[in-house]
N, C-alpha and C positions, 0 to 999 in steps of 0.2 A: 359485472356483465360487460360485454363488449359494446362499443358504441360505433355506429356506422359512419359518423361524420368524418369528413376529410379536411385537412388544412386547406385554406384558401390562399392562393398566391396572388398578390396584388402589387401594382406599382404605387409608390409613395412619392411625396415631395422630398427627395433625397439630395442633400448638399454634402458632397465629399470633397475634402480639401487635399490637394496634392501635398501640401505641407500644413503644419499647424497655422491657424489664422486667428487674428484678433477680430473682435466684433464689437458693435456699439454698446452692448450691455455689459461688457467686461471692463473692470478697472484693476490694473496691476499696481500693487503698492511697493513691494520689495521682495527680493529673493529670500527664502528661508535659510536658517543656519544649516551647516552640514550636519548630517546624521552622525552621532557619536559612534566611534568604531566598536564600542562595546554594546551598542543598543540592539535589542531585538525588535524587528519590524514585522508588519503583517499587512495583508490586504484587508479590505472590509467589503466583501462581495455581496452581502445581504443585510437587510435592515437591522438584525440583531447581532451582526458581526460574524467573524469567522467560525465561531463555535455555537452560534445560534442562541446565545444566552446573555448578551450585553456584557461580555467579558472580552478584553483585548490582551494579547500576550506582550504588547509593546512595553519597552523599558527605557530608562534614561530620558524621561519626559521632564519638561520644565514645570516645576511645582512651586517655585517662589517667583511671584510676579511683582515687578515694579510698575510705576505709572506707565500706561500705554501697552502693557503686556497682558496676555499674549498678543504679539504684533500681527496685524493682518498681512497676508501674502497677496491675496487677490480676492475679488468679490465679483459676483455676477448677478445682475437683476433677474428676478424670477417671476414667472406667472403664478397661476393658482395651483396649489398642491399641498397636501399634508403627508409628506413622506421624507425619506432620507436618500442621499446618494449611494451609489455602489461603486467600489474602487477595486481595481485589479491591475497590478503592474503600474504602468504609466497612465492608465485610463481611469477617468472619473466620469460616471454616467449620471445625468440628472434627468428627471421626468416631471413635466409640468404642462399646464394648459395656457396657451397664449392666443388671444383673439379667436377663441372657438376651435382651436386645434390642439390636440394632445401632441406634445413635442418631446422628443428624445434627443439629447445632445451628449456627445462624447468629448470630454475636455481633458487637457493635460493636467494631471493632478497637482503639479507644482507651479504652473503658469496660468492655468485657466484657458489657454488658447484652445481652439476648437479643432478637433479632428474631423467630425462629421455631425450632421443633424438630420433628423427625420421628423415629419409631422403628418397628421391626418385629421380631417374634420370630425368633430363630435357634436352631438346635440344632447345637452344635459342641463337641467336647471334644478339646483338643490332645493328641496322642499323647505328647508329651515334656514337658508341663506348662508350656509357654511362653505361657500366657494364651489366652483364648477370644474375643478381640476382633479387629477388622480389622487387616490388615497393610498394605493399600494406603491411600494418602492421597487425600483429596478433590481434585478438579480443577475449576477454574472457567474458563469461556470463553463469551463472547457471552451473558452473563446466565444461564447454566445451570451448575448444580453436578452433577458426575458422581461417584458413589462405586461402588467394587467391594468387596464384603464378603468375609468369611472363608469363607462358604458359597457363594460364586460368584453372588451376586445383584448385578446391575448396575442402578443406578438413576440417573435424571436428575430434578433438581428445579429449579424456578424460583428463581433466586438471591434475589429480593426477597420472594417470598411463601412459599416452601417447597412450593408445589404440586407434586405428583408429575406429571411430564410423561410418563414411560414407565418400564418395568421389563423386564428379562430375567432369568429364573431359569435361569442357564446350567448349573447342576447337572443339571437335567432336560432342558433344550433341547439342550445340546451335550455332556452327560455328562462334566462336569468332575470328576475325582476329588479326594478330600480332599488328597492329596499329604502331604508331611511336616508342614507347618505350616498347612494350609488354603490356600485361594486367597489370593493376596497381591500381585500386581503392581499398580502404579498405571497407569491408562489414560493414553494420550496423546490429546489433542484437537488435531487439525490440520486446518485448512480445512474445518470443519464435519463432520468425521468423528471418532468415538471409536474409537481403535485399541487393541486389547487382545490380549495373549498369553493366549489362552484355555486351551490345552492339553487340549481335549476328546478323548473317545474314542468309538468306534463304539457302545458300549453302556455303561450305567450300571454303575459299579464301586463296590460298597459297601466301606467301610473295614473292616468286620468279616469280610470274606471271608478265607479261608485265604491265608497269605502267598504260597505258591507260585502259586495260581490268580490272585491279584491281580497278581503280577509279570508273569505271562504276558500278561494282558489289558492291562496298562499299556504294553506294547510296541506295541499297535495304533495305527494312524493314526486321526486324527480332526481336528476343527477346531483347528488349532494357533494361528492368528492370525485375528482377525476385525475388520471395521470396521462401525460402526453410525452411522446418520445422527444427528447431535447433536439435531436438533429433533424428529424423529419416532420415533427408536429403531429404524427398519427396518434390517435387515442389508444393507449395501452390497456387501460381498465377504467371502469366507472363503478361507483357505489350508489345505488338508488336508495333514497331515504327522504323523509319529510323534513329533516333538519336542514335549515337553510344555511346561507353563507354569513359568517360573522366578519368583523374587521380585524380579527386576530389572524395569525399566520400559522400554517402547519410547521411543526418542529420535529426533527429526528430524535429518537430516544433509544438508548440501549437498555433493554429490559431483560434480565436474566440472560445476558450475553447475546441477545438477538437485537438486530436493528429494526425498530418499528417507527411509525409516524403517528404523532398525536395531533389531532385536529379539534380545536374548540369551536364547534359549529353552533349556528343559531342565528337566523335572520328575522325578517319581519313576518310575524304570524300572530293570530289571535285565536286561542291562547298561545303565548310564546312557548316555543319548544327549543331544545338544544342541549348541548353538553359536550363531554369529551369522548371522542372516538379514538380507538386504538386500531391501527391498520397495518397490514403487511405491505411494505412498499413495492415488493416484487409482484405478488399475485393480486393485490388489491383486496385480499380477504379482510373483512371487517371482524376483528376479534371480539370487540366489545363496545358497548356504549354506556356512559355514565351521565345521567341527566343532571344538569346543574343550571337551571334557569327558572325564575319565577314566571307565573303565567301572565303577568301584566303585559299589555300590548306594547307600549313604547319602551323599548330598552335595546341597547346596542352593546355588543361585546367587542372590546378593543385590545385586551391584553392577552398575549399568547401564552401557551402553557410553559411552565418553568419545570424543567426536568431535574430530578434528584437521582442521578444514575446509580450512585453507590447503594441506594436503598430501594431501587426499582419503584420510585414514586414520582408523581407529578403534581404540581400545584396549579390551580386555575382560580380566577377571581373576576368578579364583576361588581360595579358600583350601583347597578340598578336592582330593583325599581327605585325611583327617586324617593328619598326620604326614609326608606327602609331597605337598605341594600341587602341582597342575598349574601354578599361578601365572598370569602374564599374558602376553598376546600382542598385538603391534601388527600390524594388518592394513592393507594398501594395496589400494585399489580402482582398477582400470583404467577406461577410458572406457565399457566395457560392464558395469561394476559387478561384475566378477569379482574375488574376493579373492586376495591373495597374502600369505603370512607375511613380515613384515619382520624381526622379532626376537621371542624369547621370554625370559622370566625367571621361574625358580622362586622368586626372592627378592622377587617382587612379587605375592603371593597375598593378595587383599583378601577379608575375610569379608562385610561388608555396606556399609560406608561407600563413598562414591563418590570415587575419585581426582579431583583437581582439576588441570587442565592450565593452565599459565601460562608464557609466554615460553620455550617449547621444553622445558619440564620437567613431569614428573608428580609431584605431592605426594600421598602416601597413607599409610595405616596398613597395613603388612604384618603378617600373622599371623592364624591361625585362633583361637587362644586368648589369654587375657590375658597369661600369662607370655612368650609368643612375640611379642607385639605390639611394633612399633617404627615410628616416624615415618621415612619415607624420601623421598629426592629421587632421581629417575631421569631420565636424559637420554632424551627422547622419540624422538630420532632413532636412537639406538643400543641403548637398553635398559640401558646401563651405570649401575650405582648410583653416584651422586655422593656421597651421604652417608647415614648413618642416625643417629638421635638418639633418646634417651629423655628426654621431658620429665617430670622428677620433682622433688619437693620434700618437705620435712618439715612436718607440720602439728601443731603443739603443742596447739592448741585441740581438734582432733579427739581426740587422745590423752587430754587432760584429761577431756573429756566422756564418753569411752567407757571410762575407767578403765585406760588402758594405762600401763605404767611408762616406756616409752621413746617418743620422738616417732614418730608414724606416718609412714611414707614413702609418699606417694601418687604417682600417675602418671596421665597422660591415658588410658593403656591403648588400647582400640579406640575411638578418638575419631572425631568427625565434623569435617570441614573445610568452610568456606565463605569464598570470597574476596570482599572488599568494601572500597572506599575505600583501595586500595593495600596492604592487608594481609590476613591470614587470621584469621577467627574460628574458634576451636576449642572444641567442647563435649566435655569428657572423659567417659569411661564411668561415672564416679562423681559427676558433677555439677559438675565444675570448668569454668570459662569463661575463655578466654584470647584476647588479641590476640597473634598471632605474626607476626614478620617471617620469611618463608621465601624463600630464594633459593639459587642454587647454592653459595654460600659457607657456608651453614648455617642453623640455626634460632635465633631470639632471641625470648624472651618479653618482650613490651612491657607487658602488663597482665594481671592475674590476679584472679579472684574465685571464690567458692564459693557459688553460689545455693542449693545443697542437697548433701547427702551421700547418694546413693542409687545402688544397683547398676542395671545394665541400662539405662543412659542411651544408647539406641541410635538415636534419631531425629535427623535433621538439623534444626537450627533453621530458622525462617523469619524473614526480615528484610524489613520493609515500612514505609515512611514513618518511618524512624528508630526503629522499635520492633522488638525482638527477641523472638521467641516460642520458648520452650524447653520440652521435655517431660521431666517427672520420671516415671519409669515403675515405681517401686517405693517402698517406705517409706523416708522420710528417716531415716537412722540417728541424726541429732542432734535434729531438730525433731519427729520422729515423725509428720510429715504423710504422708498417702497420696499416690497418683499424682495429678498435677496438671499443668496448663500455666500457665506464668508469662509475663506480658508485661513486658519490661524496657525502661526508657527508655535508648536509645542515642543520643539526639539531642545533637549537639555544637554548637559555635558556628558 
């Protein structure tokens, strides 16, 4: 259906630099090595990379690390956020909250110097204490930056100048509830449309309402998914449904030769509802829904659909409910885009990282909590677990610096995976960085480093032009540095 809401044009606190500027939160370490003449390079315009599947086409990356490698190029102190940067050309865009303002900054990808910054005030207090900044990552397409903040404000900025192109206050326009951790999905930009799992309701629901009343109203239908014109911000189409907004992101899928969009929807409701939607991105037609959510009230979806294009299939997964996860399901689509369950596995319940599909297998971190987390390989055709492994090591230096009598035994825990240059980059939950060889025979650590020791390292790194951007989201237990983003030189010969 069409939605009558119009974009709102507002003035923001805009800082545009006539030339790139340094600023007090930036530390520059050293220039990176030149890019190999034989290397393939790519932008990283969205949270899951250029192909929306945590794969990078980059080659000639540095895979053998000596002490101090990979070397830092620059770092920038960050506010609160659980997200990744977006990179296009020379521009690296970060999105975070500083002193009660959501802040968008456009930096030079190789120096960290700032082209422009924008900020606007927000009023948000996380129910569970997991920070008050954005969860969704910035997205870049056709010279436009799109952000979706924790209070459901959707903005578009000119990439080069930072000028506000349009804005939607979806909290008030489409009545987006706060949900468990605020608004959080990353939009998908596809063929000039910004597609978002909105999760709106018929009327505005205040978070301080009584729990019983709020639960009843959260079951109402509203704008579940919407598309906005990238250039003007006008609403192109909406889908009304009771399925709310998850923390996963829409992904494009080629099914039977046609481009569709898959949305793993499902927000706060009691009983919980949600699952996989298959949508035509041009018309907004909802082809089908595949329910995949337990009815338990407290549960959040964080992992986006994994598309298996050569088989017209998609995989979705959840680690909830706590202690008895629903796990994962492989869905097959027929020529009419109707879904059918292929297999399910309670042993593949992912909390927030995105499984990576490669050569007929899924590689992922199963487990809702740190003690239960494990690296697994699963046959994508059958759902059979091929192996599980715990990547662990003893760290004497950490023990020494923290006054422990015995060597600390560390692990990747609930890590993130990214495939590039024939191997997997792994960012561990406490700041370890690894090159892994993963195949059906097992897992092998090729290289390992420890850029920082910090809890809650939950964001997927971004890889672009031989540089790796990683987020530290809490205090470094060794260096005592606060949250920051570090640009590492991963350029090889």
